[in-house]
N, C-alpha and C positions, 0 to 999 in steps of 0.2 A: 666456613665466614665467619673465622678468626673470634669466636664466642669460647669464654674461656669457663668451659663447662668440663668439669672432673669425669675423666676419661681414664680407662685402663685396660687391658686384658681379661676378660671373663664378665662374670655380673660383677660391676666395679659401683655402681648406684642401687640406689633401694626410693623407690617415689617417683617422685614430679619437682624437678629443678626451675626456677623462672629468673629471666634477665630483663631489661627494660631498656629499649632502646631507643635514644633520642633522635629524630629525625633532622638530617639538616635544613633549616629555616626557608632557603631556597626550593628545595628539593619537597618541603612539606606541602607546599604551595600547591604542588604537581599531583603530588599522590592523594591528597586531601585528610591526612592526619600526623599528629606530631610526636609521638610514639610505637614503637612496636613492641609489642610483649612476647618474648621469646619463652617458651616452656620445653624442659630437655625430660624426657622418661628415661628410668631403668631399659635395659634390653628385656624384650619382651618371649617368651617361649623359651629362655635358657634352657639351656641342656643340660646345667649343672641342680636343676631342680627338678628334672625329667616327672614335668607335668604336674608337680605339685604348686604350680602357682596360677593354674589356670581360671579360678576364680578373681584373683588379683588381677590379670593379665586384663582379662575381659573388663571388667569394673575401671582399670585404669584407663585403658584405650577407650571407653565410651566418654568417662569426666573429661579426657583430654579432649578429644574430636569434637564431644560438645562445646566445651569450652570456647575454642578457637575459631578465626574465621575460616583459615585454613589449615589444615593438619599434611606434613611431610612425613610420609612413611617409606622410611629407609629398609631396602632389602636386600641383604647379600644373596648374586646370581641374579639368575632368570626365575627363579620358580620361588612363587610368592602365596602357597599354599599355607605356611602357617598364617601369613597376617590375613588370609582370605578365612580360615577358619574365627579370627579376632573378629574382624569386618564382619561376619555372618551376623556375630552376637551384637556388634556393635547396631548393626541396623534394626534388629529384632528390639532390641532395647530404645533405640530411639522411637520405633511406631508405638511402643508401649505408654513412652514418655510424652503422651501428647499436652501435659501443661507448660511443658517445657519450650517454649518457642524459639525452636534454633534450626538454622539453615547451613549445615558446615560445608565445605568443600574439602577436597585433598588431592594431594601429590603423590604419584609414585615414583623412587627411584631406586632403579637398578645398579648394586654396586659391580664392580668388580666384572663387568660382562667383556670377554677378548676381544670381540671385533662387533663393535657399531656400525659399521660402515654398510653393513649385509641388511639395507635399508627395509628389501619385500619380507626377511625375514623376523627383523623388530616388529614390522604390521600385522604380521599371524601370530606375533607374541603378544598384541595388544589386542588385536581381535579377540582373540582364547579368553583373554584377562576380562575384556568388558563385557563376554559372553558367558561367564561363571560366574561376574557378578550379578548380571543381571538373574542368574537363575537362582542364585541362593537368598536375592530380594524376593522374587516373586514367591520364594517359599516361605519366607518368613513373614510375606505379606500375609498370605495364604492361611499360615498358622494364627495370627492375629486379627484376621477377618478385614483386611484395607482394600477393597478390593480397587481404589486408585492407586494404587501404587504395582507397577507393575517391572520399572528399571530400576538399576542403581543410583540412576541421576536424579530420583525422584526423592530420593532422601538423602545423600549426599551427593553435592554437585560436582561429578565428574565430566572431562571432557578426554576420552582416549586418546586424540590424536595430539591433545597439547598440554594435558596433565601426566605422562606419561615420560619421565626419561632414562636412560642408560649412560653409564658413568664406566669410563674407560678406567682401566688398572691405576693405581695410584703413581706406582716406581714404572719404572720404563727398563725390565729385566727383575735379575734377582737381587735383592736386598744382602748386605749392607752398603753395596758398593754400586747399585743401578740407582740413574739420576732419574728425577721425579719426572712421570708423564706431563709433557706441556699439555695433552689431550686432556689431562682431566681436570686443569686449570679453566680451561675454554666449556669445558662440562658444567663446571661450577659457576661460572658466570652466566651461561644461560639458562639455567636454575634461579640464578638470584635475580635476571630479567624476566623471566617467567611471574615469579614471586610477584613483584614490584607491579607488573600486569595485573595481574588478578586483584591485588592491593587495589590498583588504583580504579577497576570496576566496580569495587562494592562502593554504593553510595554512603556520602556521607552519614544519611540517618541510620545505617547498620554498622556504623564505626562504633566501638563501645565506649563511654569514658572512663577511667580508674574506677569511679564508683560504682559502674555498672558490671567490673569485673565479681566485685564483692558479693551481688545479689545473683550474677550468673551462674559462679561457685557454689552459693547458698541450696540455689534452685537445683541444682545438678545433683549434688549432694543431698537432697530430699526425694529426688527421685531414682538416683541410685541404690537407696538403701530398699525403698518400698517396691521396687525390680531388682531383691538379691536371687530371687528363683531363676531367674533366665540366666544370670552370671554363672549359676553352676554346670552349667552344661560348653561341651568343646565348640558345638556350632548348630545350625538350624536344623541339620540331621538328625543331631541328637534330641534338640526339643521335640519334632515329630517322629522319632522313634522314641520316644518314653511316653507319649500321646498314645503311639497304636500300642504299647507295652501295656500301657495302663488299662486302656480300650479290653484287648484281651485277657487280663487277670480277673477284668470285673464280668469278662465272661464265664472266666473258668470258675473264679468264687460262685458265681451264680448259680451253676452247673451241679457245685458241689452242695450248697445250701439247699435246690431244687431237689436235688435226689436225697438228702436228709430228711426234708420236709415229706416226703412220701414214705421211706422209711418210717418216719417215726408212726405217720400216719396208719398205716400197718401193723406196726407194733404194737399200738394203742389198741386196733381192731383184736389182733391174736389175745393180748393180755385181756380184753373187756371178755371175748368169747372165751377164757379160762383155757386157752390153748399153750401160753407161755407160763410158767408157774417162776419161774427165775429167767435174768438175762444174762446169757451166757454170751461169751467175747465171739462166737462163731457166729450167732444171730445178730448182734449189734456191729462188731466192728469188720467181719467178713464181707458182707456187700460193700460199706463203707470204703472198707481198703482197695476193695476192686474196683469201685468207681475213682477214687483217688489215683490208683494208678494209670486206667486212662487218661485221665486229664492229666497226669506227670507224663506219660507220653507223647500227647498234643504241647504241654509246655518246652519237653526236651526238643521236640521238631519245629516248633517255631521258632528255637535259640540258633536251631541248625542250618534252618531252609530261609529264615527272612533275609530278604536283599540286604538287612541292616544288622545282619547277624555280627558281623567284625563289631560295630557299635553296641549292643544288646548284651555284650557277654557280659560287661561291668558289672551289670544290673540283674544278673541271672541267680547267683546266691541268696543274695537278698530276700528276690520275689520268689524264690523256691523254702527260706526260709518260714516265710511269710504266708504262704500256702499250705504250709506243713503246721504251722502253731492251729490256722484257722482249721485245718483237720482234726487235729486233737480237740481245742474248743468244743468242736460241734461232736464227736462223741461223747465227750466229759457231760456235753448239757443235754443230749439224746439219752445216756444212761443215767442221768438223774432223773429226766423226767419217768424215765420208764420204770425205773427203780420204786418212785413215789405213786404212781399208776398201780403199780403191783403190790405194794404194801397197804395201799386203799381197799384194793381189794380184797386181801386176806384179812384186814380188819373187818370187812362186811360178811367176811363167811359163815361166820355164826349166827346172823341174823339169816341170812340166805338160806343155813341150813333150816331155822326155825321155820322159814315159809314153805320149804320143800315139805318140811313136816306135817302142817297144816293142809299145804295141795293135795297130799298124798292120800290124807284121812278124808279129804273130801272128795277126789276122784273115787274111792272105792267106794263111798257111799253112793256117788253118782252112779257107779258101775252096776253094784246091787239093786238099786230101784231100774235103770235100764234095763237089767233082765228080768225083773217083775213083769215090764211093760214089755218084753219082746215079743213080736209075731202078732201083736196090735196096731191095726194100722191107725197113726194116730197124724192130725197134721201139725204143723209146726205151730200154732196156737193150744193146741190141746198137749204135746207136748211141754212148752212154756208155762201153761198152766199147773200140768202136774210137777212141775221143777221148783216152782214158786211156794206150792204149798209146802216144802218141806224144804226149802232153802234158808227161810227164818231160823226154823230151830235148829239146821247144821251149824250155822256160823256160831249161834247163843253157844253149843256146845263145845265146840271148836276153840272160840276163845274164852270161852270160861276157863280153860287149864291154861290159859297163857300166864306167864308169870307178871306180874307187877312193873311198869315203866319204871325204871330209877330217873327222876330228874335230878340233873346236873344242877348244881348251885353255882352258877355262873357269877354272879356278883361276889359270892365268897370268893371261887376262882381269883375273879380281877384283884379285887383288895390282899388276896395274901401272896400272888406275883408281884403287884406293886408294892409293897410291903418290903416283900424279901428284897427284890432289886432296888432299894432305895431305903435299905434298912440303917444307914450311917448316914442319914440327913434329919436334921433338927426338926420338929415337929411336924413330921410325916403323916402322922396319922390325924393330927389337924386339918391337915389338906387334904384328905381324902376324904373328910365329911363333906367335902365340899363341891357344889353341884355346878359345874359349868352349862352355860347355855348352847345354843345349837352354831354359836361362832366362836373361834380362838379368838382372841384379842391379844394383841403384841402390846406388853408395855416395856417403852424402851429402856426406861431407867431401872425398870428391875431386872428384863432380860438380858439385856446387852449390857458389857464392859467394854469402852474404848480401852484401845495399848496406846502407851506412851511412847514419843516417838523418841528415838534415841534413848530409851528407857527414863527418860526425864519431861520432855514436854509432853503436856497431856493434849490429848485429841479431842475433838469435838465430834457430835453426831452429825451428818451432814446427811441431805436426801439421796445421794447415790447410797449413803450407806443403808436406809432404812428400805430402799430397794431391794438393794441384794438380800436383808434380812426376809422381807416380803417373798423372795423371790425361792428362799431356802425353804420355809414355809409351806409355800404354794407346793413345793418338788416333793418335801415329805406328805403333804395331805393328796398329790398325785397317787406316788406309790401304794401309801395305806389304801386309798379306793382300789387300785388296780390289785391288791394284797384281798381286801375284801369278796373281790369281787371273783378272784380266783376260786377262794375257797369255797363260794355258794356254786360255781359252777361244777364242783366235786360233787354235790347233791349227796353230800359225807352229814353227819350228825357233829355238834361243837366239841373240840378235842381243845383241851390246856394247851397244849403247845401253839395254837393260834394266839393266845397273848404274848408268847414270846417272842412271835416274827414281827411283833408290833416294835418290841424292844429293839431289836436288831434293826428294824427301819431306823429308829433313832440313832442307834449306836453309830449306821455306816452314814448317815445325813448329816449329822449334827458335828462338824468341826470347825477350829479356829481360823477364821480369816485374817486377811491381810494386816487391817485397822482394828477389827474387834474380835471379841470371842462372846459366844453365847456364854451365861451365867446357868446355872444348875440348877435355879429358878425356871427357867424357859425350857430346860429337859423334862425338870417333875411334872411343869402345869401343864406343857404341853401333851406327855405320857400320859396326865389324867384325863385330858378331854380326849385322846384317843382310844382311851380304854374305856370311858364310858357310851363311847359314839359304837365302838366295837361290838360292848356288853349287848345294846340294843338289839345289834345288828344278828351275834350270834343265838340271844335270846328267840328271835324269829326264824333263823336258821333251824335252830332244834325244832321248834314247834311245824314247820314245815316237813322235816325229816321225820316225826314223828306221826303227822297224818297221812304219810305215803308209806309207812313202814308198820302203823297200828293195824294190828290181827285184821280187824274188823274192816277198818276200813282199805286194806290191802285186798284182800279176799271178793269184797262188794266192787271193787275196780276189776277184779279177775272172772264176775261173777257171768259175762259173759261167752269166757271163756270153756267155764265149767260147763255152761249148758248147751256150748259146741258138742265138749267130750260125752256129755250125757247124750246128745241126741245123735249123735256119729253112733255111740254104743247100741241105740235103737234100732238104727237102720240098718247094720250090721254090712254086708258086701254091698248095698247099693250106698253107701255112706260116703263114696272114694269125691265126690263134688263138695261135698261140706267140709271131708277134710283139708280139698284144695285150698276152698273157699278161707280156713281157717289158719291156715297156711299161710295164703297171701296176706289175710289180716294182721299177720303179723310181720311178713316182709317188708310191706308198705310203707311203714313209719322209718325201719332200720334205712331202706334205700334212700329217702328223703334226707334225712340226718348226713348219710354219705355223700349224695349229690352234694349237699351244700358246702362239704367240707373242698370237696371237688374243685368247683367252681371256684373258690375264693384261690385258690394254689393257682387256676389256670389265666385268672383273671390279673394276680400279679405277677404271673412270667409275661403274659400280653404285654402289659403296661411295661414291664422293663425292658420289652422289645422295641415296642413300636412310639412311647412318649419318651421324647427328648429331654425331659427332664431326670429319666429315670435309669435311661438306657447307658448311661455311661457311670464313673465313680461319684464319691463324694463332693469333690472338686465342681465337677458339672453340676451336680444338683444345687451347688451353693450358688453358682452362677445364676439358674435359673430363678433362684428365689430372689438373688439381687437385682435381678432384672424386671421380675413383676414386684417389688417394693418400690422402684425408683418408679414405673408404670403408675400403679396405684398413689403414691403418695401419701399413704396414711402413717401417720405418726405414732400411732399405737402399735400396730404392726413393727414398725422399726423398733419401738422398743421392747417389743416381746422379742424380736430376732437378736438384739444385742443382749438383752439381760437373760432373758429367760429362752436360749436357741433350741433347747431338747424339744420343750413343749413346743415352739414355734415350727418346728421341723416336722413331728407328728402332725399338729394343725394342719401343715401345708398338703402333707400325703394324703392326708383325710379329704382333704377338702378337692384334691384332683382325683382319689378315686371315685366320690361321688360326681362328680361330674365325667369321669371316664364312663360310670355305671347307667346314667342318665341318658347320653350322648343318641341321639336317634332313637328316642325311646327304650331305651338298653337293648339295643338289638346287638350288642356284641355277648351281653351276658345270656342270652336267649340264644346266641349259639354256643357258647360253653356249656350250658344246659344240655342241649341236643345231644354234643359230643357226651357230655358225661353221663347222660342217661342211656344211649348207645353204649359205653363202654361196660357200664353195669347189665345192661339187659345181654351182653356177649357174656358175660361172665355168669351171670343165675342161669344161662341158655346151656352152657357148657358143663354147669355143676349139676342139673339137671338128666343133661344124656349122659354123663359120666356115671351119675351116681345109679340110674337106671340100669347101665350096662353090668356093674360091680353087683349089685343087689337082687339081680334076675332069678340068680339059684338061691338065693341065701333064703332067709327066714321069712314066713310071708306075714310077721308083724311088719308097723310101720317103724318102729325105733333104729332097725337097722340100716334102714333107708332114710330117716332124718340124720342120723349118727356122720352117714358117709354125704349127704347132701352141705350139712354143717360144714365138714371135712373140705369139701371141693370148695365151698364159696371162702375157706380161709382168710386171710386176710386185706378182702375185697370190703367188707362191712361189718360191720359189728349187730351180732343175729347170737346169742347165747343159745347154746343147746338147750340148757335147764328149761327155756321158754316156752316149749313143744312139750311138757310133759306129761300134760291134759291131754293130747292126741298120740303119745307113742304109743298105746295098744290095741290101736286099729289095725286089722286084718286088713294085709294086701295081697291078692291072690294074683291081680293083673297090673304088674307093674310098667306094662305099657301103655295101657289105659290111664295111669296116673302121669306119666309121661306127656302124655298127649295132653289130659287135662292141664295140668303144668305149663306147659307152653303156650296153651291157646288161651289160659288167662294172664299171661305175661304182657300181652300187648295193652289192655283196658287196665292194668297195673300200672303201666311205664305213664298210661296217658293222665292217670290218677296223680301219679307223684309230680309230672311235670305242669298240672294244674297248680298244684300244693307249692309247689318253688316258685314259681310266676308271681305267685299271689302275696308273696314272701317280702315285706322292706327290704329294700336296698339296705339299708342303715344297720340290718343284723349281721351283713357281713363285710363292713366296711373295717371293723375294729381289726378283723383277723387278716385281712389284705394289708393295711397299716401296719402291723407288727411284722410279718414277712417282708417288707420293703425297708421298714425301718430298721430291723436286725440285718438287713445286707447293704446299706447306705449308708447307715449311721455308724457309729464306735464310741470313739473317746471323746468327751463332752468339756474335757477341761482346755478352759480361756487361757487367754493371756491375760496376767493379771493388770496391766495398762491400759489396752486396746479392749480385750475381751474378744480379740480374733479365736475361732473353735480350733483345736487341735484337729487335722486331717486324718488323723490314724484312723481305720475303721473295725480297729481293734480293741474292745475297752479296755480291756485289764494288757496292753499292749508294754513290752518291753523297751527298755529305754527311753529317752528324754521325750516331750511331746514336741510339736512340732507344726510352724505353719507356713504354708509358702510366701505369703502376702501380708504380714501386720498393716495395723490403721491408724489415722491419728491420734492422739489419746484422748482428744476431745470429746470422740464419739462415746467412750465411758464415761463421760463429764469429769475428766481430768483439767484442773487449771493451774495457775500459777499463785504460787503461796500467798496468801492476802491480797489476792485480786479476783475480778470476776472475767478475767481474760481467759480462756480455753487454750492451753497446748495443743497447738496445728501439729508439732513434729512427730514422726512417726516414731514408736517405741524404741525399735532400734536404733534410732539416730540419736536419742535422749541415752542409750546404756552406752552407747560410744564415747557420748561426749563426758566433760568431767562435771556435768551437775549434779545436784543430789535430788533423792526422792524425799518427801516430809509427808 
C-alpha cells in the first residue's frame, strides 16, 4: 500500500510500529472516519528463533488483534497452520478477557499462490480453513466454559467468502530480469477495496477516537499481563493436553500418597506390636519403590500412547522429576515417623518390663490360689469373692516393692532451657519472673521495628502491617497447639526436648518481612508465654501418664484380666469359653481403633474421587474456593483467604468433610464402616484358621497358639502379644473347638464394634481426613509480596522459584499510591515491568 515501514530479509523488526494516515476529506464523509491507524508487527513464528518467541508471538498477536477494528493476516503460501496456532491462543485469551469489550475482525491474505484461477480449489481451501478455525474455537470455548461460543466468527468477525484473499507472485518469471506481475497489483487493489468496504460497515459509534486508543492499549495490556499463563502454550491443544496431564499427575500422586498412608498404618501396627525393632530399607523402601515403579510404567505409557503424545513430550522430564521428588519426600517422612515411634517404644521398654514383673508375680499368686481351689465347683460369684479376699493384700505387697516415682522439675527445666537459649540478652532473668496472662498481647512499639525506605526514609506502621504481624503470631500459636496435641497423642511422659521443640517453632516462624522486622523482645516475650503455657500442659500430661502407669492404678485396671486368668485356672479344661471371652475382650477395642483409622483413609479417597473440589489439583481447589467466596460474599472469609490462606484452606477442607460425612445421615460413612468391618473380619477369620492349622500338632498350652495368632494378624491391627500373658498358661487340648468358639464369637464382636463406631462423633475423624487431603492438595504457602497470590507448587520445600499463573491487582493486599488513599489496581507483574518505584 506504499506505507514506508522498515522491511528487509529475515527478522528485521521487533515489536510493533504504527503510522497514522489521514483520509481525504471527500472520502472521509463516505467512509465515516478521518484517520486510519496502521500497526505493523514483526514477523511471527520466525525460523531464526526456533520457537523461542512463542510467548512473545502469542502476546503480540493478541494485543494487535484486540487493538484494531480489522487485522490483516499475511501468510506465505496456502498453509496457515502457524497462524492457526497463534489464533487459537488469541481466541482463548479473548474469551478470558471479558473485561475488555472488543469485537475485532480479520482478513487472511495468502501470498505467492501460483494459480489463483482455480476457483473450486480455493473454495475447498477456504472451507477447510473455516472448519479448522471453528474446531479450535470450540475447543477453546469448552476449555473456558463458554457454552455460547461455537464458531470462530463468534469471537473474531470473519466471513470465509469475503475475508480470504489469494495473491499471485509479485514477479512474472524469475527475478532480477522478470517484469512485475500485473495480476499482483490487481490483487492489491481488490484487497484495498475490501478493507474500505469493511471499514464503511463499521458503525460510527464503534470508530475509536485518538484518546480512545490510549485507553484501549491500557486495558489490553492489563488483560494481557493477567492472562500471561495462556500465552506460554503454543495452541489450545497444548492447553487441553496440559490440563489432562495435570489431572493424571494428580491421580498418580494420590495413588502414591494413599499407598504410603496404608504402609504407614501397617508399619505403625507392627512397631506397636513389637515386630519391627528397627526400620530397614527393605521394610520401608521396598514396597514404596514397587508402587512407584508401577506408577512410573503408567506414566511412561501415558506419554507414549496418548493421542497428544507429541505435545506432551516437552513436559515429561519436568513431571517425572516432580514425581521422583515426591517419592523421596514421602520415604523421608515415613522413615522419620517410624523412627520416632520406634524411639518412643524403646523408651517405654523399662516401664513395660516393670509392668510385666508385677503381672507375672500376681499371675503366679493367682495360679497358686487356683490350684488350692481346683476341683471345687464354685460359681462366678463365689470365685469372685475368693479372689477379692486376697486381691488387696496382693496389690499392697507388689506395689510396696515399686521404686518411688521421681517427679520431674518441669518449671525448673523450662527456666533452665529458656535462660540457656536467651543467655546473651540483657535482664533476661528479670523477664523470666514475669507471669503472663492467658492471652499474648502484641505491643507494636516494643515488638516491631519498621524498616527504612531506601535505608533513609522512615516507614510508618499501617493496618496492613498489623494484620500481617497478627497473622504470623496466629500461625505460631496454630503450630504450637498442633505440636502439644501431637505430644499428648503419644501417651508418654514429659521430656525436656519438648521445650526445645517450641524454640524450633519460633526459629522457623519468626523472620524479617519486607517492611518490618520482629524485635528480640517479641521472640523473648512470645517464647516466655509459650513456655508457661506448655509447662502447664506438660504437668497435666505427666499426671495423666503417672495415673495410667502407677503400679497400683495399672494393676487395678488389669484386675478383671487377673480374675479371668484365675477363673480359667480354676475351671481347667472346661475354660475354653472363658479363654475366648477374654481374647475378644482384648480384640474388640483394638478393632475399633483400627476401623476408625481405615474409615478416615477411605473417606479421604472417596472425597478426592467424587467431590469436584478435591478431584483435581491445587489450582482446581482454589477455583472452587473463589467461587464459594463470591457466592457467600463474606468479607471476613475473603480477608482470611488473602492474609491467612493456610488456615483458610484447612477450614474450607474441614467444612466440606463435615458436610460430606453428614450427607444423608452419614450414609457414606456407614458404608465405609461396613467395608472396613468386612476387611478386618476376614483378616481375623483367616488368622484363626491358619493358626489352628499350624498349632494342631504343637504344644497343648495357649502360648504357642497366641504367638501364631498375633503373628498372622500382623500389620492389620495393633494387638501386642504381651497383653495376653495372663492367659498364655491355659491348656488347650481341642484346637478345633477353640477355632469354632473364636469363629462363633466373631459376628457378635463385629456388631459391637459397629455399634461403638456408629456412636462416635464424626468430629473425631475430621482432623485426620483434613490432614490427608491438605497434604495432598496443598504445599508451598509462599505468597507474592505485592498481591498475596499463593505459590501453586504442591511440594512444600520445592526446588526453583515460587510461581503463580495468575497474579491479582495489588489493591487486594491493601497496596495504595504513596501519600494517597487510592488503591493500586494494576496487577503486580505490570508494575514490575513499568518504570515505577515501590516505596
